[in-house]
SEKOL-172624 format. One line per 4 residues: number of its first residue (from 1); their letters; for each residue x, y, z of N, C-alpha, C. Coordinates in pm, 1 decimal, decimal comma, m for minus. Each point is the difference from the previous one (the first is absolute). Example, Ala and Ser with C-alpha at 12.3 -4.5 7.8 and 13.67 -1.06 7.14 Angstrom:
% SEKOL-172624
1> as> 1319,0/m569,0/780,0/m89,0/119,0/0,0/90,0/120,0/0,0 ~ m35,0/105,0/m72,0/82,0/119,0/6,0/m77,0/109,0/73,0
END
This chain:
% SEKOL-172624
1> mqim> 7965,2/12131,7/6401,7/m7,8/m141,8/38,2/m29,6/3,2/146,6 ~ m94,4/m78,5/56,2/m25,8/m11,9/134,5/96,9/m95,0/73,3 ~ 59,4/38,0/114,2/88,2/m69,1/72,2/m72,6/m86,3/103,1 ~ 13,4/m133,5/m5,0/m58,1/m87,0/89,0/93,0/m44,9/99,4
5> vped> m29,0/15,8/138,3/102,0/m24,4/85,0/m54,2/m129,4/90,1 ~ 82,3/m104,8/10,1/m40,4/m121,6/70,8/m0,6/42,5/141,8 ~ m85,0/m89,3/85,8/m14,4/27,3/141,8/136,6/8,0/81,4 ~ 84,7/m84,0/m33,7/128,5/m9,5/70,0/114,4/90,3/m47,9
9> itlf> m41,0/82,8/m81,4/99,3/101,6/m48,2/m39,8/147,2/12,3 ~ 80,9/82,3/56,0/m43,3/131,1/14,3/112,6/95,7/m58,5 ~ m56,3/87,8/m88,9/97,6/85,2/m64,3/22,4/112,5/91,7 ~ 134,2/39,0/22,9/36,8/95,7/100,9/134,7/34,4/m9,7
13> rirs> 47,9/125,1/37,6/139,0/22,7/m12,0/56,4/7,8/145,6 ~ 115,7/m77,2/m1,6/46,2/m19,1/137,4/129,9/77,4/11,7 ~ 52,0/27,3/126,1/118,1/80,2/26,4/128,7/m76,0/m41,2 ~ 91,3/72,0/m70,2/118,2/m74,3/m55,1/111,4/m6,8/126,4
17> ygnw> 91,3/m92,7/m21,7/97,7/m14,6/95,6/98,3/110,5/9,0 ~ 21,9/73,1/m96,8/97,3/103,1/m14,0/154,2/m62,4/5,7 ~ 98,0/74,7/52,9/124,5/m41,9/16,0/72,6/m6,6/129,9 ~ m85,0/36,2/101,3/57,2/11,4/136,9/75,9/m119,0/46,9
21> wlyi> m34,9/m123,2/m49,8/60,7/m131,0/47,3/153,5/6,2/m39,8 ~ 38,2/87,2/m107,3/139,9/m14,8/m36,8/95,3/56,3/108,9 ~ m53,7/64,1/102,0/78,5/49,3/108,8/11,1/m78,3/118,1 ~ m83,3/m103,6/22,5/m7,8/m91,5/117,5/148,0/m46,8/27,4
25> ypfl> 59,6/m64,6/m94,6/125,2/m66,4/17,2/120,4/81,0/55,0 ~ 22,7/115,1/m88,9/102,9/86,6/55,1/m22,6/46,6/143,2 ~ m136,1/15,5/23,0/m22,2/59,7/130,5/21,1/m97,6/114,8 ~ m18,0/m135,9/m48,6/29,5/m103,5/111,7/150,4/m5,1/30,2
29> vvfg> 84,0/25,1/m104,5/141,5/m0,3/22,1/44,5/115,6/95,4 ~ m63,3/114,4/m21,0/27,1/121,8/83,7/m45,6/m21,1/127,7 ~ m123,7/m52,0/16,9/m60,7/m39,1/125,4/84,4/m92,7/79,9 ~ 51,7/m98,9/m62,8/93,2/m108,4/64,8/126,7/63,9/50,1
33> yvss> 56,4/94,8/m75,8/125,2/63,9/20,7/m32,4/79,0/132,5 ~ m104,8/90,4/0,1/m23,9/81,0/120,6/m28,1/m82,0/122,3 ~ m80,2/m97,5/m12,0/m30,6/m84,3/110,0/127,5/m82,1/67,5 ~ 78,1/m56,3/m86,2/129,0/m64,5/37,1/101,7/96,3/66,1
37> aiip> m12,2/129,6/m43,8/77,9/101,6/56,8/m34,0/38,7/147,0 ~ m143,8/0,3/20,8/m40,5/31,5/130,6/10,0/m113,1/90,9 ~ m35,9/m118,8/m42,0/16,5/m114,2/93,4/156,2/m37,9/15,6 ~ 33,5/m30,9/121,4/144,4/m35,9/29,2/31,7/m128,1/m69,5
41> nqel> 121,1/m25,0/m39,4/41,9/m121,7/m65,3/m25,5/m123,7/85,4 ~ 37,1/6,1/127,5/m19,6/m112,1/89,7/m150,0/m41,7/m7,4 ~ m95,5/94,2/9,6/m137,7/m23,8/7,2/m40,7/m77,9/m146,0 ~ 47,9/60,4/m103,7/m28,4/m61,5/m136,8/41,1/m142,6/1,7
45> drer> 126,2/m33,6/45,9/52,4/m125,0/5,1/m71,7/m99,8/89,4 ~ m52,1/57,9/114,0/m80,3/m89,3/98,8/m133,6/m25,2/m73,7 ~ m66,4/84,6/m60,0/m129,8/m16,2/m58,3/15,3/m98,5/m119,8 ~ 107,2/7,9/m81,5/19,4/m91,2/m109,4/18,2/m153,2/43,5
49> kewy> 66,1/m9,1/128,8/17,5/m134,2/63,9/m131,6/m59,4/61,6 ~ m65,0/91,0/64,5/m108,4/m39,7/86,5/m146,6/7,3/m50,6 ~ m24,4/88,3/m88,4/m133,3/9,2/m50,4/m12,0/m77,4/m135,7 ~ m84,8/m96,7/17,7/m38,2/m99,7/m122,7/m37,4/69,9/m116,5
53> wisg> m75,9/96,3/11,6/m66,2/62,8/m122,8/88,2/91,5/m72,7 ~ 114,8/31,5/45,5/93,0/88,1/m73,6/121,5/m89,6/m35,9 ~ m4,8/m126,0/24,0/110,4/m79,9/m22,9/m25,3/m46,4/m147,0 ~ 109,5/m43,0/m66,8/m5,3/m43,0/m145,2/m77,4/m143,7/m13,4
57> rnii> m25,4/m77,2/126,8/m63,7/m129,6/m8,5/m135,3/16,6/20,0 ~ m62,8/112,0/29,9/m138,6/6,6/21,5/m86,1/m33,0/m114,4 ~ m116,3/m67,9/21,6/m76,3/m55,8/m103,8/m47,8/87,7/m97,9 ~ m30,9/130,5/32,9/m40,2/89,2/m95,9/101,6/36,3/m107,1
61> nhtf> 126,7/18,8/72,9/102,6/30,6/m105,3/28,2/m108,6/m87,8 ~ 12,6/m111,0/48,5/14,8/m136,7/m81,1/m106,8/m10,1/m108,4 ~ m136,5/18,2/48,0/m96,5/m26,9/m95,7/m18,4/100,3/m115,3 ~ 4,1/128,6/56,7/m32,2/100,0/m91,3/114,4/61,5/m69,0
65> ayeg> 130,5/m19,1/52,6/124,2/62,5/m61,0/70,5/m103,0/m78,7 ~ 44,9/m108,1/78,4/60,4/m99,8/m80,5/m67,7/m83,1/m108,3 ~ m138,7/m11,5/30,3/m83,2/m62,3/m98,8/m88,9/115,2/m60,5 ~ 42,6/118,0/3,5/m79,7/101,1/m60,0/m40,1/m7,9/m140,4
69> ryff> 104,8/m72,3/m80,1/m38,7/m7,1/m147,5/m141,2/m63,0/m17,7 ~ m47,8/m103,1/79,3/m107,1/m63,3/m22,6/m129,4/99,1/16,9 ~ 9,6/83,5/115,1/m99,1/93,9/9,3/m3,5/105,5/m113,9 ~ 115,7/42,0/m42,6/8,5/86,6/m114,3/m59,3/m70,8/m126,6
73> dgcf> 25,8/m111,5/m37,6/m55,9/m73,7/m108,2/m153,4/8,3/14,3 ~ m41,8/m48,6/121,3/m152,0/4,8/1,5/m70,5/140,9/m11,3 ~ 70,6/100,8/56,1/m61,3/123,4/m11,3/3,6/56,0/m136,8 ~ 113,7/m32,6/m74,2/21,3/41,7/m143,3/m108,4/m63,2/m79,7
77> lalf> m31,3/m126,6/13,0/m96,9/m72,3/m65,0/m138,1/48,5/19,6 ~ m25,3/37,6/132,3/m126,7/51,1/42,5/m28,0/131,3/m73,9 ~ 93,0/97,2/m6,6/m15,9/114,0/m69,8/m12,8/m1,4/m144,2 ~ 71,3/m107,0/m66,2/m14,3/m32,0/m145,1/m153,2/m40,1/m14,4
81> ilqf> m47,7/m83,3/85,7/m140,9/m54,5/m24,1/m98,6/123,9/19,1 ~ 14,7/88,1/106,3/m78,0/122,0/11,9/0,6/93,6/m113,2 ~ 114,6/6,7/m71,6/m5,0/70,0/m125,4/m107,0/m42,8/m101,6 ~ m1,1/m139,9/m8,3/m110,9/m58,2/m80,8/m141,8/24,2/51,7
85> yvka> m12,3/m4,0/122,4/m119,5/28,9/67,9/m56,5/138,9/m24,1 ~ 90,8/105,0/1,0/m34,9/131,2/m28,7/m50,9/9,6/m149,0 ~ 91,2/m53,0/m84,0/m36,4/12,9/m155,1/m130,4/m76,4/m18,9 ~ m25,0/m119,7/52,1/m117,8/m80,3/m22,3/m120,3/78,9/65,2
89> syde> 15,5/55,6/111,5/m120,8/74,3/65,0/m38,9/118,4/m95,2 ~ 92,3/67,8/m53,7/m10,0/125,1/m89,5/m84,6/m65,0/m129,3 ~ 56,6/m97,7/m56,0/m60,4/m48,4/m117,4/m135,7/m53,8/23,8 ~ m22,1/m63,4/104,9/m143,9/m53,6/33,8/m98,6/112,8/19,8
93> sllp> 47,7/116,6/58,2/m83,5/108,0/21,6/m50,9/62,6/m123,8 ~ 69,8/m23,2/m118,3/m43,9/63,8/m118,1/m80,7/m86,2/m91,9 ~ m30,5/m125,5/55,8/m78,3/m85,6/m75,0/m148,5/30,5/m6,4 ~ m75,4/m19,3/m92,0/22,5/m68,2/m120,1/53,0/108,1/m102,6
97> tnnn> 89,9/m50,7/m97,6/48,5/85,5/m101,3/m40,7/m50,5/m138,6 ~ 15,6/82,8/m106,5/m27,2/m40,3/m125,8/128,5/m39,9/m74,0 ~ 108,6/5,8/62,6/126,9/m35,3/m48,4/90,4/m105,1/57,1 ~ m76,1/m108,9/17,2/65,4/m108,6/89,4/113,8/m64,0/m46,9
101> nnsq> 16,5/m0,3/m141,6/127,8/m67,3/m58,6/120,1/94,7/29,9 ~ m12,8/126,5/m22,3/104,5/95,9/35,8/33,4/m2,4/158,2 ~ m102,4/m11,6/85,4/21,4/m4,5/140,8/79,1/m126,9/33,7 ~ m22,9/m113,3/m58,3/60,9/m121,9/33,1/155,6/10,0/m56,5
105> knwr> 12,9/55,7/m107,1/127,8/11,0/m63,1/90,1/89,6/91,4 ~ m52,5/115,1/50,7/72,7/94,8/70,6/21,5/m61,5/141,2 ~ m96,7/m92,4/43,3/28,7/m64,7/137,3/119,6/m98,8/m13,2 ~ 6,1/m73,8/m119,3/101,0/m98,4/m12,5/130,4/76,7/m22,6
109> ewsk> 6,6/109,3/m56,0/121,3/77,7/m22,8/50,4/52,6/138,6 ~ m100,2/51,8/71,3/37,6/58,2/132,8/54,9/m112,6/91,2 ~ m61,0/m116,6/m9,0/49,6/m122,6/84,4/122,9/m32,5/m36,7 ~ 33,3/m12,3/m116,1/138,4/m45,7/m47,1/103,9/100,0/47,6
113> ktir> m32,7/134,1/m18,0/102,7/96,8/35,9/23,4/2,8/150,8 ~ m109,1/m5,7/80,2/3,8/m8,1/142,7/74,9/m106,3/57,9 ~ m25,6/m125,2/m54,3/71,3/m117,1/43,9/156,2/7,7/m34,2 ~ 28,8/47,2/m125,6/135,4/12,4/m33,4/69,3/96,9/90,3
117> vyll> m59,4/115,8/28,6/51,4/102,6/71,7/39,7/m40,1/145,6 ~ m103,8/m77,3/66,9/23,4/m45,7/128,6/98,4/m107,0/11,2 ~ 1,5/m97,0/m99,7/107,9/m97,6/9,4/144,4/67,5/m21,6 ~ 22,6/87,3/m86,6/121,7/81,4/m6,5/34,4/66,2/128,9
121> kfli> m94,4/73,6/62,7/18,6/62,9/121,2/45,6/m96,1/106,0 ~ m58,2/m116,7/10,0/34,6/m100,7/90,0/145,2/m55,9/m19,4 ~ 30,8/m17,5/m123,0/123,2/m51,4/m33,4/114,6/109,1/26,5 ~ m19,5/113,8/m25,4/92,2/109,2/14,4/20,6/25,6/154,1
125> vyvt> m112,3/m13,0/80,4/31,9/17,1/138,8/82,8/m111,4/48,4 ~ 0,1/m118,0/m25,8/90,6/m119,1/55,5/125,7/18,8/m66,7 ~ 15,7/42,0/m124,1/141,4/13,4/m60,5/66,6/114,9/73,4 ~ m69,6/110,6/25,4/54,8/107,7/70,9/51,6/m21,8/143,5
129> lfac> m96,0/m86,3/70,9/23,7/m45,3/134,9/133,2/m84,8/m3,5 ~ 14,4/m93,5/m87,7/118,9/m72,9/m14,5/128,9/76,9/m16,9 ~ m14,3/96,8/m80,1/119,4/100,8/m32,0/34,9/63,0/125,4 ~ m110,4/60,7/73,7/29,8/64,0/111,3/86,0/m87,6/110,8
133> flfi> m56,8/m117,0/24,7/47,4/m83,7/109,6/136,0/m56,9/m48,5 ~ 16,4/m16,0/m121,9/142,4/m39,6/m52,2/99,4/112,5/37,2 ~ m50,8/140,4/m21,2/90,4/104,1/28,2/20,0/10,9/159,6 ~ m100,6/m19,8/65,6/9,7/3,3/160,7/111,2/m99,9/43,1
137> dhvf> m19,5/m127,2/m49,5/90,0/m108,4/45,2/136,9/12,7/m37,3 ~ 26,7/67,8/m129,8/136,3/12,1/m32,3/62,8/116,3/74,7 ~ m70,2/103,2/17,9/52,8/111,7/84,4/44,5/m54,1/142,5 ~ m91,5/m75,8/48,0/30,9/m68,8/139,5/121,8/m78,9/m16,1
141> iwtg> 35,0/m81,3/m98,5/111,9/m88,6/m22,6/131,9/98,4/m25,6 ~ m17,1/110,1/m74,6/106,3/82,3/m29,7/49,6/76,3/99,9 ~ m85,2/19,6/111,2/37,4/86,7/116,2/32,1/m98,9/115,9 ~ 35,4/m129,5/m22,6/61,4/m84,4/98,0/m107,2/m87,1/68,4
145> gscd> m109,8/m14,4/m44,5/m111,6/m87,6/51,3/16,6/m143,9/m50,6 ~ m58,5/m90,9/74,3/8,0/m146,3/m37,1/m105,1/m71,2/70,1 ~ m20,9/m124,4/m43,5/m85,6/m90,1/62,6/94,1/m99,7/86,7 ~ m37,1/m21,1/132,8/85,2/m57,5/84,4/15,1/m167,4/m29,4
149> isdt> m84,6/m48,9/m66,1/14,0/m140,8/m27,1/5,0/m39,5/m145,1 ~ 2,7/100,0/m82,2/0,3/m30,5/m143,6/62,0/112,6/m80,9 ~ 51,7/m33,7/m122,2/72,6/115,4/m76,2/m119,9/51,7/m104,3 ~ m115,0/m13,2/20,0/m101,5/61,8/m70,3/m9,6/142,7/m5,9
153> ksaq> m34,6/62,4/m105,5/m6,4/139,1/m8,6/m145,9/40,4/2,2 ~ m94,0/m63,2/68,2/m134,9/16,5/1,8/m43,9/6,0/140,8 ~ m49,1/109,4/48,7/m57,0/8,1/133,3/m115,4/m90,4/33,7 ~ m80,7/m21,2/m104,7/m120,0/m92,6/19,5/50,6/m138,8/11,4
157> kcks> 93,2/m38,6/m81,8/55,1/m149,4/4,9/65,7/m13,4/123,1 ~ 81,9/97,0/56,7/65,9/m24,7/120,2/m88,4/m19,7/124,5 ~ m107,9/81,6/m3,2/m85,2/m2,6/112,5/m96,0/m132,5/m8,7 ~ m28,1/m55,8/m122,5/m65,4/m124,6/m27,9/85,5/m108,8/58,1
161> lggv> 124,5/8,3/m19,1/106,3/m99,1/58,0/15,9/m1,7/144,3 ~ m60,6/107,6/70,4/16,7/16,8/138,6/131,4/87,4/35,6 ~ 63,0/66,4/m93,7/110,1/76,8/19,6/m20,4/132,9/48,3 ~ 106,3/64,2/31,5/m23,7/150,0/53,0/85,3/84,8/m111,9
165> wsgg> m78,9/102,7/m52,9/34,3/84,4/m88,1/42,7/132,0/48,8 ~ 139,8/21,9/11,9/44,2/110,8/89,2/143,5/47,2/m53,9 ~ 32,5/114,7/54,8/138,0/54,2/m35,6/11,1/116,4/m105,5 ~ m116,2/7,3/m77,9/11,1/100,6/m109,3/m93,7/110,8/13,0
169> fdis> 7,4/96,2/m113,2/m100,2/107,9/6,5/m146,6/m68,3/m52,4 ~ m95,7/m2,2/90,7/m126,9/m70,7/m28,9/m112,6/94,6/m34,8 ~ m1,4/34,1/m131,4/m111,5/69,1/m38,2/m140,4/m59,3/37,8 ~ m83,5/77,8/66,5/m125,6/m78,0/45,4/m91,0/m62,3/m109,5
173> ghfc> 13,1/m149,3/3,9/m94,4/m63,0/m90,1/m152,2/11,9/31,5 ~ m20,6/20,9/128,0/m159,4/20,7/33,5/m53,2/130,1/m73,4 ~ 87,4/118,9/18,9/m53,6/117,9/m61,4/m2,9/m23,0/m151,0 ~ 103,8/m59,4/m63,0/6,1/m13,0/m148,2/m118,7/m79,0/m39,4
177> fltn> m27,7/m117,4/58,8/m104,0/m89,0/m44,5/m137,8/50,6/22,9 ~ m14,1/36,3/130,8/m146,1/33,0/41,1/m42,8/135,7/m65,3 ~ 88,6/98,9/m11,4/m30,0/120,2/m67,8/m28,3/m28,4/m139,8 ~ 75,7/m80,5/m75,8/m37,9/m24,1/m144,4/m135,0/m51,1/m7,1
181> isli> m25,2/m113,9/71,3/m132,7/m60,0/m23,0/m115,6/85,0/51,7 ~ 15,4/79,0/101,6/m98,4/86,3/43,6/m33,7/108,6/m93,7 ~ 105,5/63,3/m58,3/m31,4/107,5/m92,4/m67,3/m45,5/m117,7 ~ 42,0/m134,3/m32,8/m84,8/m41,4/m128,2/m146,9/m23,4/20,7
185> lwqe> m27,6/m44,7/127,4/m138,1/m29,1/41,2/m72,2/144,9/7,6 ~ 62,9/94,5/72,3/m52,4/142,0/14,5/m32,7/51,4/m138,2 ~ 100,7/m9,2/m105,2/m20,5/50,2/m131,4/m114,6/m62,3/m61,7 ~ m10,8/m131,0/8,0/m100,1/m91,3/m55,0/m150,1/40,6/55,6
189> lkll> 7,0/35,9/123,6/m128,2/41,5/70,4/m42,6/136,6/m59,6 ~ 94,4/82,1/m15,8/m24,2/134,8/m76,6/m51,5/m10,3/m129,2 ~ 58,4/m84,1/m77,4/m56,9/m30,7/m136,1/m119,5/m51,1/m2,6 ~ m28,2/m98,3/99,8/m146,0/m55,1/7,3/m97,1/110,6/26,4
193> fnss> 20,8/71,6/95,0/m80,8/109,3/36,9/m27,4/99,3/m119,9 ~ 104,4/35,6/m70,9/m11,8/72,4/m121,9/m88,4/m60,2/m103,1 ~ 18,9/m131,3/m11,6/m95,8/m71,0/m107,2/m145,5/8,0/52,2 ~ m16,8/m21,8/127,2/m130,9/9,1/62,2/m63,6/130,0/m32,8
197> nqyy> 79,8/106,6/19,3/m52,3/139,8/m29,4/m16,4/25,8/m144,2 ~ 79,0/m61,6/m73,4/m12,9/15,8/m146,5/m132,5/m54,8/m58,1 ~ m31,0/m102,5/59,1/m121,0/m89,9/m44,3/m121,5/33,1/98,8 ~ 24,7/89,4/95,2/m114,6/17,1/100,8/m48,4/m124,3/51,5
201> vywt> 92,4/m87,7/48,7/m42,4/m119,4/54,1/28,7/m3,4/156,3 ~ m103,3/m14,3/76,2/24,0/m7,1/148,6/9,0/m131,8/39,5 ~ 85,6/m30,8/101,8/21,2/m148,2/36,8/m95,5/m60,1/83,8 ~ m44,5/m117,2/m18,9/m98,3/m74,7/89,0/80,3/m71,6/103,3
205> tfpr> m63,4/m88,8/90,8/62,5/m53,9/114,9/122,6/m68,4/m31,4 ~ 13,1/m94,4/m102,3/120,9/m93,0/m20,7/117,8/94,8/m20,1 ~ m8,1/88,4/m104,4/133,1/95,6/m19,9/38,4/69,7/116,2 ~ m100,4/57,2/86,2/25,3/69,1/120,0/80,7/m84,3/90,8
209> vvhw> m47,8/m127,7/25,8/82,0/m89,1/83,1/136,6/m26,3/m40,0 ~ 18,2/m27,3/m143,6/130,3/m18,1/m50,3/79,6/119,2/25,9 ~ m39,2/130,1/m25,0/68,2/111,7/22,6/50,8/9,4/146,7 ~ m88,4/m26,9/90,1/40,7/14,4/143,5/95,4/m103,5/34,9
213> lils> m18,3/m117,1/m51,3/119,0/m106,7/28,9/126,2/43,1/m55,6 ~ 10,9/65,3/m117,3/124,8/52,9/m47,6/59,6/102,8/94,6 ~ m94,6/90,6/46,0/48,3/114,1/73,4/54,1/m63,6/138,3 ~ m58,7/m106,0/47,6/40,9/m69,6/128,5/140,7/m48,7/m5,6
217> illi> 23,8/m57,1/m128,5/135,4/m58,1/m18,7/107,5/113,8/m6,8 ~ m43,2/107,9/m79,2/87,9/108,5/m7,5/26,1/60,3/127,2 ~ m92,0/4,5/94,8/28,8/57,7/129,3/94,5/m92,6/89,1 ~ m28,4/m131,1/m27,8/94,4/m95,8/79,1/146,4/16,6/m48,8
221> wini> 10,8/29,2/m117,2/140,5/28,3/m69,0/52,4/128,3/67,0 ~ m83,0/97,6/13,2/42,6/120,6/56,6/46,3/m10,6/138,9 ~ m78,8/m87,0/76,4/46,2/m27,6/140,3/129,6/m78,5/4,1 ~ 27,5/m87,3/m92,3/127,4/m83,2/2,9/112,2/92,6/m38,2
225> lsit> m29,9/95,7/m91,5/112,5/92,8/m34,9/28,2/110,7/107,4 ~ m96,0/32,4/70,7/9,4/84,3/125,0/97,6/m50,8/100,2 ~ m21,1/m127,4/19,8/84,2/m76,1/92,7/142,7/m13,7/m59,5 ~ 13,5/m28,5/m124,2/127,2/m7,0/m58,0/74,5/129,0/1,8
229> aiyy> m77,6/119,5/m15,1/58,4/135,1/m4,1/50,1/43,3/140,7 ~ m58,4/m52,6/113,1/43,1/29,1/121,0/122,8/m93,9/67,7 ~ m19,5/m126,8/m31,2/96,8/m90,0/56,4/86,6/m66,4/m74,2 ~ 2,2/7,6/m133,6/91,7/m73,9/m82,5/70,1/89,2/m108,8
233> htfl> 121,5/m38,9/m26,0/81,8/41,2/m100,3/50,3/151,4/35,0 ~ 98,1/57,3/m71,3/40,0/143,0/15,4/m94,7/85,4/m77,3 ~ 10,1/128,7/23,2/m80,8/94,5/m73,8/27,4/m10,6/m141,5 ~ 136,1/4,7/m47,9/16,2/m9,1/m138,9/m43,8/m130,9/m67,7
237> ekvl> 5,7/m115,7/67,9/m49,6/m124,4/m50,7/m149,1/8,1/m35,5 ~ m60,1/68,6/90,0/m158,9/21,2/m12,7/m21,7/105,7/m120,7 ~ 60,8/96,9/16,7/1,0/96,7/m125,9/m2,0/m65,3/m134,9 ~ 116,8/m61,8/m21,9/20,5/m80,8/m103,9/m97,2/m99,4/m45,5
241> gcll> m38,4/m70,4/98,5/m120,9/m119,2/m21,4/m122,0/78,1/m51,6 ~ m23,7/107,4/73,4/m136,8/77,8/m49,9/13,1/47,5/m116,7 ~ 123,3/59,9/m39,4/11,7/40,5/m161,7/1,4/m111,0/m94,4 ~ 46,1/m102,5/32,2/m15,5/m124,6/m88,0/m137,4/m42,2/5,0
245> gysc> m74,0/25,3/104,8/m147,5/m30,2/3,9/m96,1/68,9/m103,9 ~ 48,1/96,0/m55,8/m65,3/89,6/m107,3/28,1/m55,5/m137,2 ~ 91,3/m96,8/m12,4/31,2/m42,7/m128,4/m102,9/m48,2/m97,3 ~ m92,7/m103,1/59,6/m99,3/m47,7/m86,9/m92,4/108,9/m42,0
249> lvli> m50,2/78,8/91,1/m92,9/116,5/m23,3/49,7/88,8/m113,6 ~ 125,9/46,6/17,6/63,9/103,4/m83,0/12,6/m77,1/m144,6 ~ 49,6/m123,5/m6,7/16,3/m65,7/m136,4/m125,3/m14,4/m69,6 ~ m106,3/m68,3/61,6/m109,7/m41,4/m68,7/m104,5/120,8/m16,8
253> yyti> m10,6/103,9/78,8/m107,2/94,9/m10,6/48,2/128,5/m53,1 ~ 141,7/35,7/13,9/54,1/117,7/m40,9/94,5/m5,6/m109,7 ~ 81,9/m98,1/6,0/109,0/m14,4/m110,9/m53,1/m66,2/m120,5 ~ m59,9/m104,9/3,2/m35,8/m71,5/m119,5/m98,1/70,6/m77,7
257> pkvk> m102,5/64,2/66,2/m108,9/68,9/m78,2/71,8/129,7/m76,7 ~ 105,2/35,9/35,5/62,6/119,4/m71,6/102,4/m48,5/m99,6 ~ 33,1/m120,5/m14,6/81,1/m50,7/m101,0/m92,9/m66,4/m103,4 ~ m12,1/68,9/m120,7/m76,8/m61,0/m96,3/8,7/m140,0/m43,1
261> tlnk> 121,6/m49,8/m14,6/22,5/m145,6/m39,2/m37,6/m85,5/103,0 ~ 28,8/30,4/138,9/m51,2/m73,5/109,0/m136,2/m6,6/18,4 ~ m55,1/111,4/m8,4/m144,8/37,1/14,3/m75,7/m90,0/m105,2 ~ 42,7/m8,3/m116,3/m70,6/m92,4/m100,6/m5,2/m148,7/44,3
265> ilm> 110,5/m36,3/62,8/4,1/m129,6/45,3/m95,8/m33,1/116,4 ~ 4,1/95,0/84,1/m86,8/m17,4/125,2/m142,8/28,3/m25,6 ~ m36,1/93,1/m99,3/m149,9/32,5/m12,1/m33,6/m56,0/m137,3
END
């Protein structure tokens, strides 16, 4: 059968992402520990108070960290759409065929499965994040922490009321949250590249732009975490936050696929 390739689709193998990104976030914790050990405490305190871009109130931190879920949602949706782009590009490259009915049936089955999987992934991410922050907040309360203007046991609610959340063992929420959502996006980028290689589909301008936008957001989150690693929290608080940051990745991509019952539900 002769393969007909539309002008806007190029069949090509592209380099996979690999797993190097798994080590970024533990490295940031170690980098922050070494940096804070070298820089005198007085200098760290002065910089926290005087430098706008490393303060918690700076616009980058507020927009991309405190409102980071919206960026994650958008990136996750974009990667979901690009999976359809890759599949559609491959199917289009094989047209015309003599088996259109089977092709349409396979396309429908693949679409249903992909939609179901991505919806479940999305749900599991937020359920896992909820459990992580419930744990973080309760550890904080159990170790003597509190909100100065309310008896709430939620750091988010305390801060939304204008209160100060202090006094307890404060596992880094930044590391927990940003590491979790970053690793999900890295993994989905890897899966997307693997799909492109499987179907020999090379990206055109639009998916390339989306790809670089997602990478830009990931780099902004890395920058925010590098500031957190140097200037905020104790070393143990950051280590535990980083460990919790692998919860979604481990659960969705490593644990569920190995449990037959759960894998049937997800797949």
